[in-house]
C-alpha positions as CSV (number, residue, x, y, z in Angstrom):
1,M,118.9,73.7,80.8
2,V,115.5,74.9,81.3
3,T,114.6,77.7,83.9
4,E,111.4,77.3,85.6
5,K,109.9,80.5,87.5
6,N,107.0,79.7,89.7
7,V,105.0,82.3,91.7
8,I,104.9,81.2,95.5
9,M,103.6,84.5,96.8
10,D,101.2,86.8,95.0
11,E,100.1,90.4,95.9
12,T,97.5,89.1,98.4
13,A,99.8,86.6,100.0
14,I,102.5,89.4,100.5
15,R,99.9,91.8,102.0
16,R,98.6,89.2,104.5
17,A,102.3,88.2,105.4
18,L,103.2,91.8,106.0
19,S,100.0,92.4,107.9
20,R,100.8,89.4,110.1
21,I,104.4,90.6,110.7
22,A,103.1,93.9,111.7
23,H,100.9,92.5,114.3
24,E,103.6,90.2,115.6
25,I,106.0,93.3,116.0
26,L,103.4,95.0,118.1
27,E,102.8,91.8,120.2
28,K,106.4,91.0,120.8
29,N,107.6,94.6,121.6
30,K,104.2,95.4,123.5
31,G,103.5,98.4,121.2
32,I,106.1,100.5,119.4
33,E,107.8,102.7,122.1
34,N,111.5,102.9,121.3
35,C,111.3,100.9,118.1
36,L,112.8,101.8,114.9
37,L,112.3,100.2,111.5
38,V,115.2,99.8,109.2
39,G,115.2,98.5,105.7
40,I,118.2,97.1,103.9
41,R,118.6,98.6,100.6
42,T,116.9,97.9,98.2
43,R,113.7,96.0,98.7
44,G,114.0,96.0,102.5
45,I,113.4,99.7,102.4
46,Y,109.9,99.1,100.9
47,L,109.1,96.2,103.3
48,A,109.9,98.5,106.3
49,R,107.8,101.4,104.9
50,R,104.8,99.1,104.3
51,I,105.2,97.7,107.9
52,A,105.2,101.4,109.2
53,E,102.1,102.1,107.2
54,R,100.3,99.0,108.5
55,I,101.4,99.7,112.1
56,K,99.9,103.2,111.8
57,E,96.7,101.8,110.6
58,I,96.4,99.4,113.5
59,E,97.7,101.6,116.3
60,G,97.1,105.1,115.0
61,V,100.7,106.1,115.7
62,D,103.7,106.7,113.4
63,I,106.7,104.5,113.8
64,P,110.1,105.8,112.4
65,Y,111.7,103.9,109.6
66,G,114.9,104.4,107.7
67,E,117.2,102.7,105.1
68,L,120.6,101.2,105.5
69,D,123.1,100.7,102.6
70,I,125.6,97.9,103.5
71,T,127.6,98.0,100.5
72,H,130.9,98.8,102.3
73,Y,130.1,96.2,104.8
74,R,129.8,93.2,102.6
75,D,132.6,90.7,102.7
76,D,131.5,89.1,99.3
77,R,131.8,92.1,97.0
78,E,134.5,94.2,95.5
79,G,135.4,97.0,98.0
80,G,133.3,95.7,100.8
81,G,134.4,94.6,104.2
82,D,138.1,95.1,103.8
83,N,138.5,98.9,104.4
84,R,135.9,99.3,107.1
85,E,138.5,100.0,109.7
86,Q,139.5,103.3,108.0
87,T,136.1,104.5,107.6
88,D,135.4,107.6,109.6
89,K,132.2,108.1,111.7
90,A,130.7,110.7,109.3
91,V,130.8,108.3,106.4
92,V,129.5,105.5,108.6
93,N,126.5,107.5,109.5
94,S,125.7,108.4,105.8
95,Y,125.1,104.6,105.3
96,L,121.9,104.9,107.6
97,T,119.3,107.3,106.6
98,L,116.7,108.2,109.1
99,P,113.6,110.5,109.1
100,P,114.1,114.1,110.2
101,G,114.0,114.4,113.9
102,S,114.9,110.6,114.5
103,T,117.4,110.2,117.5
104,G,119.3,107.5,115.8
105,T,119.8,103.8,116.8
106,R,121.3,104.3,120.4
107,D,119.0,102.4,122.9
108,K,116.3,101.6,120.2
109,K,114.8,98.3,119.4
110,V,115.8,98.2,115.8
111,I,113.7,95.8,113.5
112,L,115.8,95.2,110.4
113,F,113.9,94.2,107.2
114,D,115.3,92.3,104.1
115,D,113.4,90.6,101.2
116,V,115.2,87.2,101.4
117,L,117.2,85.4,104.0
118,Y,119.7,82.9,102.7
119,T,123.4,82.6,104.1
120,G,123.0,85.2,106.7
121,R,125.9,87.4,105.3
122,T,123.8,90.4,104.3
123,I,122.3,90.4,107.8
124,R,125.8,90.2,109.4
125,A,127.0,93.2,107.4
126,A,123.8,95.1,108.3
127,M,124.4,94.5,112.0
128,D,128.0,95.7,111.7
129,A,126.8,98.9,110.0
130,L,124.0,99.4,112.6
131,M,126.5,99.0,115.6
132,D,128.8,101.6,113.9
133,C,125.8,104.0,114.0
134,G,125.2,103.7,117.7
135,R,124.5,100.7,120.0
136,P,120.9,99.6,119.7
137,R,119.2,98.0,122.8
138,M,118.4,95.2,120.4
139,I,118.2,94.1,116.9
140,Q,115.3,92.0,115.5
141,L,115.1,90.6,112.0
142,A,112.0,90.4,109.6
143,V,112.2,88.9,106.3
144,L,109.6,88.3,103.6
145,A,111.0,84.9,102.5
146,D,113.5,82.5,104.6
147,R,115.1,80.0,102.2
148,G,117.5,78.3,104.7
149,H,121.2,77.4,103.9
150,R,122.6,79.6,106.6
151,E,126.4,79.9,106.8
152,L,126.2,82.0,110.1
153,P,124.0,81.5,113.2
154,I,121.3,84.0,112.1
155,R,117.6,83.4,112.7
156,P,114.7,85.9,111.8
157,D,112.2,87.0,114.4
158,Y,109.5,87.5,111.8
159,I,109.1,85.6,108.6
160,G,106.7,86.1,105.8
161,K,107.0,82.6,104.4
162,N,109.5,79.8,104.9
163,V,110.6,78.4,101.6
164,P,112.8,75.3,101.7
165,T,114.9,75.4,98.7
166,S,118.1,73.6,97.2
167,R,121.3,75.5,96.5
168,H,120.5,75.3,92.8
169,E,117.2,77.3,93.2
170,Q,116.8,81.0,93.8
171,I,114.1,83.1,95.5
172,E,113.2,86.4,93.6
173,V,111.1,89.1,95.2
174,S,109.4,91.7,93.2
175,L,107.8,94.7,94.9
176,S,105.6,97.2,93.1
177,E,107.6,100.3,94.3
178,F,110.7,99.0,92.6
179,D,109.6,96.3,90.1
180,G,106.0,97.4,89.2
181,K,104.3,94.3,90.8
182,D,104.2,92.4,94.0
183,E,105.3,88.8,93.7
184,V,107.8,86.3,95.1
185,Y,109.2,83.6,92.7
186,I,111.1,80.3,93.1
187,I,113.4,79.9,90.3
188,S,115.0,76.4,89.4
189,N,117.1,75.1,86.5
190,R,116.6,71.6,85.4
191,E,118.2,69.6,82.7
192,E,116.3,69.1,79.4
193,R,115.1,65.6,78.7
């Protein structure tokens, strides 16, 4: 078996996609009033931060952003999803980290960020976590890459790139803040001949 790794978005393509998403967020929400950006740990955090920086460049206004750890909300990992009913409110709120002075998610338009959208299960877990932290007015979804193959009825509002894939392929995102460079790869395995 031979693994092929092809770059489908380089640093320039990622920068352009995020700039477009920032403009789309501003247009759809008619500005940033009552908006809150939330990145899903790990790479979603950096995407939310970059969008916040880009919106500040465009509008000259700070938009709050935070990070969300959904580990205990996952239904596909050890220790996730099954014990959520017993989790107390103080612990739930520790999964969401917001900037000082932020008023939380209640009545906010929350724009949730993730690097790759695949089955939709990560986003479902993130929405559960957000709802446990306070009822947002609405939740919108932004992803850098949408690869299809949804198992749940989840659709992003903002997409950096649609990447139709087979189930045997993978999308891997590298961001400079975490991985040292900005690139999106498609990884495929094929039989040797």
